C-alpha positions as CSV (number, residue, x, y, z in Angstrom):
1,X,118.9,146.8,131.3
2,X,116.1,148.9,132.4
3,X,113.5,148.0,135.0
4,X,110.2,146.7,133.8
5,X,106.6,147.5,134.7
6,X,105.2,144.3,136.1
7,X,101.4,144.1,136.6
8,X,99.3,141.1,137.8
9,X,95.6,141.2,137.0
10,X,92.6,138.8,137.2
11,X,91.1,140.4,134.2
12,X,92.1,142.9,131.5
13,X,90.6,146.1,130.3
14,X,89.1,145.9,126.8
15,X,91.3,148.8,125.9
16,X,94.5,146.9,126.8
17,X,96.2,145.6,123.7
18,X,99.5,143.6,124.0
19,X,102.1,143.2,121.4
20,X,102.2,139.5,122.3
21,X,99.9,137.5,124.5
22,X,101.3,134.2,125.7
23,X,99.4,131.2,126.9
24,X,101.6,128.8,129.1
25,X,100.3,125.3,128.3
26,X,101.0,122.2,130.3
27,X,100.5,118.6,129.2
28,X,97.6,116.4,130.5
29,X,99.9,113.5,129.7
30,X,102.8,113.0,127.4
31,X,102.4,114.6,124.1
32,X,98.8,115.7,125.0
33,X,98.3,119.5,125.8
34,X,96.0,120.4,128.6
35,X,93.5,122.8,126.9
36,X,92.4,125.8,129.1
37,X,88.7,126.5,128.9
38,X,89.3,129.7,126.9
39,X,91.1,127.9,124.1
40,X,88.9,124.9,123.5
41,X,87.2,126.5,120.4
42,X,90.3,128.3,119.2
43,X,92.8,127.6,116.3
44,X,95.2,126.3,119.0
45,X,92.7,123.4,119.8
46,X,92.9,122.4,116.2
47,X,96.6,122.5,116.2
48,X,96.6,120.4,119.3
49,X,94.3,117.8,117.7
50,X,96.6,117.6,114.7
51,X,99.6,117.0,116.9
52,X,101.3,120.2,115.7
53,X,101.6,121.4,119.2
54,X,102.3,119.0,122.0
55,X,103.1,121.3,124.9
56,X,106.5,119.9,125.6
57,X,109.3,122.1,127.0
58,X,110.5,124.4,124.3
59,X,107.4,123.8,122.2
60,X,106.3,127.2,120.7
61,X,103.5,128.1,118.4
62,X,102.5,131.6,117.2
63,X,99.1,132.6,115.8
64,X,97.9,135.7,114.1
65,X,94.1,134.7,114.2
66,X,92.1,137.2,116.2
67,X,89.4,136.1,118.6
68,X,91.5,133.5,120.4
69,X,89.9,134.6,123.6
70,X,87.2,137.1,124.3
71,X,89.1,138.3,127.3
72,X,92.2,139.3,125.5
73,X,93.1,141.8,122.7
74,X,96.5,141.2,121.2
75,X,98.5,141.7,118.0
76,X,99.9,138.2,118.3
77,X,99.0,135.2,120.3
78,X,101.6,132.5,121.3
79,X,101.5,129.2,123.0
80,X,104.5,128.0,124.9
81,X,104.7,124.5,126.3
82,X,105.9,123.7,129.8
83,X,105.7,119.9,129.8
84,X,103.9,117.8,132.3
85,X,103.1,119.4,135.7
86,X,102.3,116.5,138.1
87,X,100.5,117.0,141.4
88,X,103.7,116.3,143.4
89,X,106.1,118.3,141.4
90,X,108.9,119.8,143.4
91,X,109.1,123.6,143.7
92,X,112.6,123.7,142.3
93,X,111.5,121.6,139.2
94,X,108.6,123.8,138.6
95,X,110.8,126.9,138.9
96,X,113.2,125.6,136.3
97,X,110.3,124.7,133.9
98,X,108.9,128.2,134.2
99,X,112.3,129.8,133.7
100,X,112.8,127.9,130.5
101,X,109.3,128.9,129.4
102,X,110.2,132.5,130.3
103,X,113.2,132.4,128.2
104,X,111.2,131.1,125.2
105,X,108.7,134.0,125.7
106,X,111.6,136.4,125.7
107,X,112.8,135.0,122.5
108,X,109.4,135.4,120.9
109,X,109.2,139.1,122.2
110,X,112.6,139.8,120.7
111,X,111.5,138.6,117.2
112,X,108.3,140.7,117.5
113,X,110.3,143.7,119.0
114,X,107.5,143.6,121.6
115,X,107.3,146.3,124.3
116,X,104.1,145.0,126.1
117,X,103.5,141.3,126.7
118,X,100.7,139.6,128.5
119,X,101.3,136.1,130.0
120,X,98.3,133.9,131.0
121,X,99.5,131.7,133.8
122,X,99.0,127.9,133.6
123,X,96.4,126.3,135.6
124,X,98.3,125.1,138.6
125,X,96.7,124.3,141.9
126,X,98.3,125.5,145.2
127,X,99.4,128.8,146.4
128,X,103.0,128.0,146.8
129,X,103.2,126.6,143.3
130,X,101.5,129.5,141.8
131,X,104.1,131.8,143.3
132,X,106.9,129.8,141.9
133,X,105.2,129.8,138.5
134,X,105.3,133.7,138.6
135,X,108.8,133.9,139.9
136,X,110.1,131.5,137.3
137,X,108.4,133.2,134.4
138,X,109.5,136.6,135.5
139,X,113.3,135.5,135.9
140,X,113.2,133.6,132.6
141,X,111.7,136.5,130.5
142,X,114.1,139.1,132.0
143,X,117.2,136.8,131.8
144,X,116.2,135.5,128.4
145,X,115.7,139.0,127.0
146,X,119.2,140.0,127.8
147,X,121.5,141.3,125.1
148,X,124.7,143.5,125.2
149,X,124.8,145.9,122.3
150,X,126.6,148.8,123.9
151,X,129.4,148.8,121.4
152,X,127.1,148.1,118.4
153,X,126.8,151.0,116.0
154,X,124.4,149.4,113.5
155,X,121.1,151.2,113.9
156,X,119.2,148.2,112.7
157,X,120.7,146.0,115.4
158,X,119.7,148.5,117.9
159,X,116.1,148.7,116.6
160,X,115.8,144.9,116.7
161,X,116.9,145.0,120.3
162,X,114.1,146.9,121.6
163,X,113.4,146.0,125.2
164,X,110.3,144.7,126.9
165,X,108.7,147.6,129.0
166,X,105.8,145.8,130.5
167,X,105.1,142.3,131.7
168,X,101.5,141.7,132.5
169,X,100.4,138.4,134.1
170,X,96.8,137.1,134.1
171,X,96.0,135.1,137.1
172,X,92.8,134.0,138.9
173,X,93.9,133.9,142.6
174,X,96.3,135.2,145.2
175,X,97.2,138.4,143.3
176,X,98.9,140.2,146.1
177,X,101.3,137.3,147.0
178,X,102.0,136.9,143.2
179,X,102.9,140.5,142.9
180,X,105.4,140.3,145.9
181,X,107.0,137.2,144.2
182,X,107.2,138.9,140.9
183,X,108.9,142.0,142.4
184,X,111.6,139.8,144.0
185,X,112.2,137.9,140.8
186,X,112.5,141.1,138.9
187,X,115.1,142.4,141.3
188,X,117.1,139.2,141.2
189,X,117.1,138.9,137.4
190,X,117.9,142.5,136.8
191,X,120.8,142.2,139.2
192,X,122.1,139.1,137.4
193,X,121.9,141.0,134.2
194,X,124.0,143.8,135.8
195,X,126.7,141.2,136.4
196,X,126.5,140.2,132.8
197,X,127.0,143.7,131.7
198,X,130.1,144.1,133.8
199,X,131.5,140.8,132.4
200,X,130.7,141.7,128.8
201,X,132.7,144.9,129.1
202,X,136.2,144.6,127.5
203,X,139.4,144.9,129.5
204,X,139.7,148.5,128.3
205,X,136.1,149.2,129.3
206,X,136.0,147.8,132.8
207,X,138.9,148.1,135.3
208,X,139.5,148.3,139.0
209,X,138.1,151.9,139.0
210,X,134.9,150.8,137.4
211,X,134.3,148.4,140.3
212,X,134.8,151.2,142.7
213,X,132.5,153.5,140.8
214,X,129.7,150.8,140.8
215,X,130.1,150.3,144.6
216,X,129.8,154.0,145.2
217,X,126.6,154.2,143.0
218,X,125.1,151.3,145.0
219,X,125.9,153.1,148.2
220,X,124.3,156.3,147.1
221,X,121.2,154.5,145.7
222,X,120.4,152.4,148.8
223,X,122.1,154.3,151.6
224,X,124.9,151.7,152.0
225,X,128.5,152.4,153.0
226,X,131.2,152.1,150.3
227,X,134.9,152.3,151.1
228,X,137.6,152.2,148.3
229,X,141.1,151.5,149.2
230,X,143.7,152.7,146.6
231,X,147.1,151.5,145.9
232,X,148.7,153.8,148.5
233,X,146.4,152.5,151.2
234,X,146.7,148.9,150.1
235,X,150.5,149.3,150.5
236,X,150.1,150.6,154.0
237,X,147.8,147.7,154.8
238,X,150.4,145.2,153.5
239,X,148.1,143.7,151.0
240,X,151.0,141.8,149.3
241,X,148.9,139.5,147.2
242,X,146.9,142.3,145.5
243,X,149.9,144.4,145.0
244,X,152.0,141.5,143.6
245,X,149.5,140.6,140.9
246,X,149.1,144.3,140.0
247,X,152.9,144.9,139.6
248,X,153.0,144.3,135.8
249,X,150.1,146.7,135.2
250,X,149.7,150.4,134.4
251,X,146.3,150.5,136.0
252,X,146.4,150.8,139.9
253,X,144.5,148.3,142.0
254,X,141.5,149.0,144.2
255,X,139.8,147.1,146.9
256,X,136.1,147.9,147.0
257,X,134.1,147.4,150.3
258,X,130.3,147.8,150.3
259,X,128.5,147.5,153.7
260,X,124.8,146.9,154.6
261,X,124.0,147.0,158.2
262,X,120.7,145.7,159.5
263,X,121.3,145.5,163.3
264,X,124.0,144.6,165.8
265,X,122.1,141.4,166.7
266,X,121.7,140.1,163.2
267,X,124.2,137.6,161.6
268,X,126.9,139.0,159.5
269,X,127.8,137.6,156.1
270,X,131.0,138.4,154.3
271,X,131.0,138.0,150.5
272,X,134.3,138.2,148.6
273,X,134.6,138.3,144.8
274,X,137.5,138.0,142.6
275,X,137.8,141.2,140.6
276,X,140.4,140.2,138.0
277,X,139.5,142.5,135.2
278,X,141.8,140.9,132.7
279,X,144.1,138.0,133.1
280,X,147.0,137.6,130.7
281,X,148.6,135.1,133.1
282,X,151.4,137.6,133.8
283,X,154.9,136.2,133.2
284,X,153.3,132.6,133.0
285,X,151.4,133.9,130.1
286,X,148.3,132.2,128.7
287,X,148.0,130.9,125.1
288,X,146.8,133.5,122.7
289,X,143.9,131.4,121.6
290,X,140.9,132.3,123.6
291,X,142.7,134.9,125.8
292,X,140.0,137.4,124.9
293,X,137.6,135.5,127.3
294,X,139.9,136.5,130.1
295,X,137.9,139.7,130.4
296,X,135.4,137.4,132.2
297,X,137.9,136.7,135.0
298,X,136.1,139.3,137.2
299,X,132.7,137.5,137.2
300,X,133.1,136.6,140.9
301,X,133.4,140.3,141.8
302,X,130.6,141.2,139.5
303,X,128.3,138.6,141.3
304,X,129.1,139.9,144.7
305,X,128.4,143.5,143.9
306,X,125.3,142.7,141.8
307,X,124.1,140.7,144.8
308,X,124.4,143.8,146.9
309,X,121.9,145.4,144.5
310,X,119.4,142.9,145.7
311,X,120.5,143.5,149.3
312,X,120.1,147.3,149.0
313,X,116.7,146.9,147.4
314,X,115.3,144.3,149.9
315,X,117.1,145.3,153.2
316,X,117.4,141.6,154.6
317,X,117.6,141.0,158.3
318,X,121.3,140.2,158.2
319,X,124.4,142.4,158.0
320,X,126.1,141.9,154.4
321,X,129.7,143.0,153.7
322,X,131.0,142.7,150.1
323,X,134.6,143.0,149.3
324,X,136.0,142.9,145.7
325,X,139.8,143.1,145.3
326,X,140.3,144.4,141.8
327,X,143.2,144.6,139.5
328,X,144.3,143.1,136.1
329,X,147.2,140.7,135.7
330,X,149.7,141.8,133.2
331,X,153.3,141.1,132.2
332,X,155.0,144.5,132.4
333,X,158.7,145.0,133.3
334,X,157.8,145.2,137.1
335,X,155.6,142.0,137.1
336,X,155.9,139.4,139.7
337,X,158.1,136.4,138.7
338,X,157.8,132.7,139.3
339,X,159.9,132.1,142.4
340,X,159.3,135.4,144.0
341,X,158.1,135.4,147.6
342,X,155.3,137.8,148.8
343,X,153.8,138.5,152.1
344,X,150.0,138.6,152.5
345,X,148.0,140.9,154.7
346,X,148.1,138.4,157.7
347,X,151.9,138.2,157.4
348,X,151.8,134.7,155.7
349,X,154.6,134.4,153.2
350,X,153.9,132.8,149.8
351,X,156.2,131.5,147.2
352,X,154.8,132.4,143.7
353,X,155.2,129.2,141.5
354,X,153.0,130.3,138.7
355,X,151.8,133.9,138.1
356,X,148.7,132.6,136.4
357,X,147.5,131.3,139.8
358,X,146.9,135.0,140.7
359,X,143.2,134.8,141.8
360,X,144.0,133.1,145.1
361,X,146.6,135.8,145.9
362,X,144.2,138.7,145.7
363,X,141.3,136.7,147.4
364,X,143.6,135.7,150.3
365,X,144.3,139.4,151.2
366,X,140.6,140.3,151.1
367,X,139.5,137.2,153.1
368,X,142.1,137.8,155.8
369,X,141.2,141.5,156.0
370,X,137.5,140.9,156.0
371,X,137.4,138.3,158.6
372,X,139.8,140.3,161.0
373,X,137.8,143.6,160.4
374,X,134.2,142.3,160.5
375,X,134.3,139.1,162.4
376,X,131.5,137.5,160.2
377,X,129.3,134.6,161.1
378,X,129.6,133.2,157.5
379,X,132.1,133.9,154.6
380,X,131.3,133.0,150.9
381,X,133.9,133.7,148.2
382,X,133.2,133.5,144.4
383,X,135.9,133.2,141.8
384,X,136.6,132.1,138.3
385,X,139.6,130.4,140.0
386,X,140.7,127.3,138.1
387,X,140.6,125.5,134.8
388,X,140.8,122.3,136.9
389,X,137.1,122.7,138.0
390,X,136.1,122.6,134.4
391,X,138.0,119.4,133.8
392,X,136.2,117.9,136.8
393,X,132.6,119.3,136.5
394,X,132.4,120.8,132.9
395,X,130.2,123.7,132.4
396,X,127.2,122.3,134.3
397,X,128.0,122.7,138.0
398,X,129.8,125.3,140.1
399,X,132.4,123.8,142.4
400,X,131.7,124.2,146.0
401,X,134.3,123.6,148.8
402,X,133.6,124.5,152.4
403,X,134.8,123.9,156.0
404,X,131.1,123.9,157.3
405,X,128.5,121.4,156.4
406,X,125.5,123.5,157.2
407,X,126.7,126.5,155.2
408,X,127.5,124.1,152.3
409,X,124.0,122.7,152.4
410,X,122.4,126.1,152.5
411,X,124.2,127.1,149.5
412,X,123.5,123.9,147.6
413,X,119.7,124.3,148.3
414,X,119.8,128.0,147.2
415,X,121.6,127.1,144.0
416,X,119.2,124.3,143.2
417,X,116.3,126.6,143.5
418,X,117.8,129.0,141.1
419,X,118.8,126.6,138.4
420,X,122.5,127.2,139.4
421,X,123.5,123.8,140.7
422,X,126.6,123.4,143.0
423,X,128.7,120.3,143.4
424,X,130.7,119.9,146.6
425,X,134.3,118.8,146.4
426,X,136.4,117.7,149.4
427,X,139.0,119.5,151.5
428,X,141.7,118.0,153.6
429,X,145.3,118.0,154.9
430,X,146.4,115.7,152.2
431,X,145.5,118.4,149.7
432,X,147.1,121.1,151.7
433,X,150.4,119.2,151.8
434,X,150.7,119.8,148.1
435,X,151.0,123.6,148.9
436,X,154.0,123.1,151.3
437,X,156.9,125.4,150.2
438,X,160.6,124.8,151.1
439,X,161.3,128.5,151.3
440,X,158.0,130.1,152.4
441,X,154.9,129.4,154.5
442,X,152.9,128.3,151.5
443,X,153.2,128.2,147.7
444,X,150.5,129.3,145.3
445,X,150.1,126.0,143.3
446,X,150.1,122.4,144.2
447,X,150.7,120.8,140.8
448,X,148.2,119.5,138.2
449,X,146.3,116.9,140.4
450,X,143.3,118.1,142.2
451,X,143.9,121.7,141.1
452,X,140.5,123.1,142.1
453,X,140.8,121.6,145.6
454,X,144.4,122.8,146.2
455,X,143.3,126.3,145.1
456,X,140.6,126.2,147.7
457,X,143.0,124.9,150.3
458,X,145.2,128.1,149.7
459,X,142.2,130.2,150.5
460,X,141.3,127.8,153.4
461,X,144.6,128.9,155.1
462,X,143.3,132.4,155.4
463,X,139.9,131.9,157.0
464,X,140.7,130.1,160.3
465,X,137.6,128.6,162.0
466,X,135.1,130.9,160.5
467,X,132.4,128.9,158.5
468,X,133.4,129.5,155.0
469,X,132.5,128.3,151.5
470,X,134.4,128.9,148.3
471,X,132.5,128.8,144.9
472,X,134.7,128.1,141.8
473,X,132.6,129.5,139.0
474,X,135.2,129.1,136.2
475,X,133.0,126.5,134.4
476,X,129.7,128.2,134.9
477,X,130.4,132.0,134.7
478,X,130.3,131.8,130.9
479,X,129.5,128.9,128.5
480,X,127.1,127.6,131.1
481,X,124.7,124.8,130.3
482,X,122.6,125.7,127.3
483,X,119.2,127.1,128.4
484,X,116.6,129.4,126.8
485,X,117.4,132.1,129.4
486,X,121.2,132.0,129.2
487,X,123.1,133.9,126.5
488,X,124.9,131.3,124.3
489,X,128.7,131.5,124.8
490,X,128.5,134.6,127.0
491,X,128.4,135.5,130.7
492,X,125.6,133.8,132.8
493,X,125.5,136.2,135.7
494,X,126.2,133.0,137.8
495,X,125.4,132.9,141.5
496,X,123.9,136.4,141.8
497,X,120.4,134.7,142.3
498,X,122.0,131.9,144.3
499,X,123.5,134.5,146.8
500,X,120.2,136.4,147.0
501,X,118.4,133.2,147.8
502,X,121.0,132.1,150.4
503,X,120.7,135.5,152.2
504,X,116.9,135.2,152.3
505,X,117.2,131.7,153.8
506,X,119.3,133.2,156.7
């Protein structure tokens, strides 16, 4: 997805003609639209009187009558409801309302194949709430517009997928601060869409080398440092988990490291993302039905590298290291077998009970290496790790497990503000006991009970006392809660914006 031109004005030139002009309409009270002054003598006012438009969330009306407002020239005029905006509305609630409205605006723009849209901001008092309004709308429009048609050859499909080139907001006050907010939202949303692009690629279109190439492109664009470890180097480093998972594959593994350095005194954050580009389950093969979705098993790695796009663009005052251990998990003749014992980077031996519990094997190596090499102040890993988290939380919350309360709370707050809710699950020695092996230091599964927790406990064994949080995005990386700005049934770009918000909070 290409960058958009985003403009914020307090008035428009008479020569400016939008393909669609959108008025965001709130409710004065339930089912009663709050009529802006410019619209009190328009066709919209008549529709409101008749009760045909109530300004509730997801209410949309399109008009082709000219002269809606003397200030605006447009081919189409649309009214998008945002519901009731109370005086004491929370910033996070307002953000989500606006993202939903933005998604509805994007849907309108798609139908109209609009390239230029003008959005008249709702009448909301308070500088902070105005900024949240612009942020939410910008994110919602860009996220809601997203499509993946790279492999579509039908010219009509391509024509209908014409992208928005310009988003113009019409506001009355605080234009400079609103512009800054729109720019940040623009970067966050485009980065999330990049993560969606990576996830939508098929297994034969995105592999370990693709992650390496993306990391190198980021480094070149933003003057970051990218290091790629190939199979030969991983063997020398004793990356036993990554190498074991890769044994059944014809495609060699890579471990991609992207570094941003702010200063020696700044805190250092280590981000680790699971880059499993296709997961057949290995010898413990998955059922055929639905296996095509296993191209999404690299969404953690995609989120981590896409977040580095935000880091590179904004240059935050913290050091950020991203590591993506990347491979696929296949069942070739050399594949690791149930009962095999492997040795991780930190010399820990592990009994492989189930080859489909492979994500923790590659993450363990990356975590142990990253913590030893960079001595971070905080570690966050992301992975589509377990089906168990879906059984517990469905597709509505990302599972959060952490050894540090402050870190966990910061991530929860960041996720809430992004409409990407996290739900914390417990850790403890009782769960760790389920991973005890009779023949090795640890085994890679702890049975059916508390599967999401025991998977996190496996990773917990490799982080020591470093403040660490694990985000299990298996239930939210795709098939996430239905929203106007989330592609139905496809990848959500989960936690890219949450990571960006978290880093800003630091």
